[in-house]
N, C-alpha and C positions, 0 to 999 in steps of 0.2 A: 387851135385844135378842137375838132368837133367829134364827140364820141357818140356811138349808137350801140348801147349795151344794156345788160341787165343789172339789177341791184340785188345785193345779198347782205344779211345783217352782221356779218363778221368783220367787214371792212378789209378783208384780205384778198378778195377777188372781185370780179365784175367791175362796174363803173367806179366803185370806190378805189380799187387798186389802180385803175386807169388814171384817175385824177391825181393820186399820189405820185405815180410814176412820171406823168407829164410835168407836174410841178417840180419834182426833183431834178428833171432833165432840162428845165428852163423854159417850159411852155405854159400857156394859159389853157385850162380845160373847161369846156362847156359840153353839154350832151343831152341826148334824148334817151329816155328809158324805154326798153322793149318788154321787160318782164320783171317780176319780183320773185326772188328765190328764197324759200325758207330752208335754212340749213344750220347745222352746228358743225363743229370741227370733225365730227365723225361721218357726216354725209348729208346729202340733199333729202329734205322731207317733203317738199312740194314746190310747184312752180305755177305762178299765175301770170298769164300773158296780158300785156297792155293791148287794148284794141288796136289793130293794125293801122286804121285810119288816124288814130291819135299819134302813133309812132311817126307816121309820115308827116303829119301836121307839125309836130315838134321840130322835125328836121328842116322842113321848108321854112318855118318861122325864123329859125336862127340863120340859116344859110342865105335866105333872101335879104335879111336885114344886116347881119354882121359879116357873113362870109367866113371862110376858114382857109388856113394854109395847108391843112391835111385833115382827112377824115379817117377815123379808125372804128371799125365795127368789131363788136364782141359777140355776146350771146344774142342771137336773133330768134331762135327757138322754133318758130312755125313757118310753114311755107308762105302763108299770107304776109307775114311781116317781112320775110326775106324778099318776096316779090316787090313789095312797096318800097323797101329800102333800096333795092336794085334800081328802081325807077328814079329815085332821088339821086343816087350816085351817078347814074347815066346822064341826068339833066345837069349835073355839075362835074362833068367828065374832065374838066381842066384842073380839078383839085386832086392831088395825089391821094390814094386811098390804101390803107393797110387793113387787110381783112384777116382777122383771127377767127377761123371757122370753129367756134366753140361747140364741140360735139360730145366730148367726154371729160368728166371732172377728174381732178387729181386722184380721187378714190376709185375711178373707173366707172362712174355712173353716167349713162347716156343723158345728154342735155339738149338733144335735138330730136324733133319728131321725125319719124321714118321717111315721110313723103317730102321732106325738105331738102334732102341731099342733092337731088338732081337740080332743084331750083337754085341752090348755091352754085353748082358747077356751071349751069347754063346762063344764069342771069347776073350773078355777083362777080364771079371770077373774071369775066371779060372786062369789067370795069376796075379791077384791082391793080394797084401798082405791085403789091407783093401780098402773098398769103402766107400765114405762119402756123400751120397745123403741127401738133405734136405727133409722135410716132403712131399712136392709136388712130388719131384723126386722119393722118395721111393714108393709113391702111383702109379706113372706111371709104375714103374718097377713091382709092384705087380699086377697091373691091377685092383685095388680096393682100397678103403680107408683103412688106418691103423686101426687096432683094439687096441685102447689104453688100453683096459682091458686084452689083451692077446698079448702084444708086443713081448714077447719072441718067440712065435710061428711064428709071422710075420717075425721076424728077422732071425729065422732059415730058413724061406722060401727064404730069400735074400742072404743066405750064403751057398746054396747047392753046389756051385762051389768050396768051400773050403776057400773063402775069409772071413776075419773079416768084421765088419760093424759098422759104426757110422751114425745113423739117427739124423739129426740136427733139432732143433727148433720146438719141439712139445709143443704147448701151453697147458695151463691148461683146457681151454674149447674146445669143438669140433670145428675144423677149425682154432684154434689158430696157428699163424705162425709168423715168424720173421718180416715180412713186414707189418703185419696188426695191427689194434688197439686193438684187442680183448685181447691182453696180457698186455696192459699197466697197470702198477702197480702190475703185477703178476710175474709169474715164467715161464721161458722156460726150457725145458729139452732136453738134447741130450742123446740118448741111444746107448751104446757101447755093442757089442756082439762079443765074440771070440768063434768060433765053436770048436777050439782045446781043450777047457776045458768046453764048454757049460756055460760060465760065461757071465752074463749081468751086466753092471754097468751103473747107471744113473748119469749124471752130471747135477745138477740143478743150475740155475743162474738167478739172478734178471733181469727182462726185463728193458732195458735202453731205455727211450723214446728219440728217435732220428731218423731222416731220413738218417743219415750217416751210412748206413750198406750195401751199395753196395760192392760186393766182399768179404763179410765175409766168404763165403764158400771157396773161393780160398785161402784166408789168413789162415784159419784154417787148410785146407788140406795140404798146403805148410809147415805150422809149424809142423804138424805131420810128414811129410816126412823128414824134417830137423832133428828132434829129432831121428827118426829112423836111418838116415844117420850118426848121431853122436854116435850111439850105444845103444840108449835107448831101453828097451823092449817095445813091442807094446802098452800095456795098459798104461805104464808110459809116452810114447810119446804122447798118446791121452790126458792124465791127464795134463801134462805140457802145451800142446797146448790149452786146454780148458781155463786155467788160462790166457794164453797169449791173446787169442781172446777177452775175456771179458775186459781186460785192454785196448786193442786196440780200442774196440768199445767205451768204456767210455772216452778215450782220444779224439777220433774222434768226439764225440758228441759236443765238444766245438767250432767247426768250422762252418762257413757259407760256403756252397759249392753248388752253383747253386740253382735251384728252385725245385729239386726233390730229388733223392737219391744220397748222397755223399758217401765218403769212410771212412774207419777207419784210425787210426793213429798207425801203427805198430811200429813206433819209439818212443813210449811213454816214454821209459827209457831215451831218450836223449833230450826230448822236453825242460825240464827246463834248461839244459845246453845250448841249442841253444838260449833260451830266455835271459839267463844271458849274453851270449856272445854278443847278439844284443844290449842289454842295455849298456854294457861296450863300445861297438863301438860308440854308439850314444854320450856317455859322452866324449870320446876322440876326436871325429871328430870335426875339426875346423868349425866354422860357415861359411856358404856360403856367398860370396860377391855378391852383386847385383849391377847392373848398368855397 
């Protein structure tokens, strides 16, 4: 698995979340950095882009030497970086590619320069196996609100380049989203569409009340990429990843992490084992001597 994404200090989003998700789903994660984000749990404070030629060079160095079973892109930030990454992906078009068009943070902050949107649509999407925007990002790409009464038509509009699509976190009420309170006690729906067979599938999940959902999009997209790399068919890769992210959110809800948006717990399968190990260690550890 090869990642092309940004870095942030919390460990709950960006390439840090990608690496955790890929590892938890049975893959090996390597990657190229695109930018460095300064943020705390309350929001983004600053973004510094890596020079675009360095981003491209990182990608080509790894892919030419090691290769990859799947590529996953996250925060690309600028038009120049997007353009160069698109060229790399095109040169390795035989490798499946999951594109998470990171444009809006969990807190609603724009994470993409304005002139980069068309570059995404015209250069990256044609090379993508699947794109995974959240509701806000899908609406940015469409240039208008989603019509939840005619979702299939909207999804076709986002798949005209041949890519499949997963639109995440559609609430039951208008304006419902993963970060808001309008879904509490309700249901969120992710919409999957595959243009190769004109099939749409809806993944419904109970809304989990927690602020620990930073990086859920990164975690989900990386899980999809890992299952694709492991040989799963696309729809099955999405289905397995949907179960994975729901369990990761549920496990992460049990933690206190800052005063804003914390992360998920992708290693939920191992948590009980770690806790038992810690308890055993406490039992066998000799008491400390004082004085």
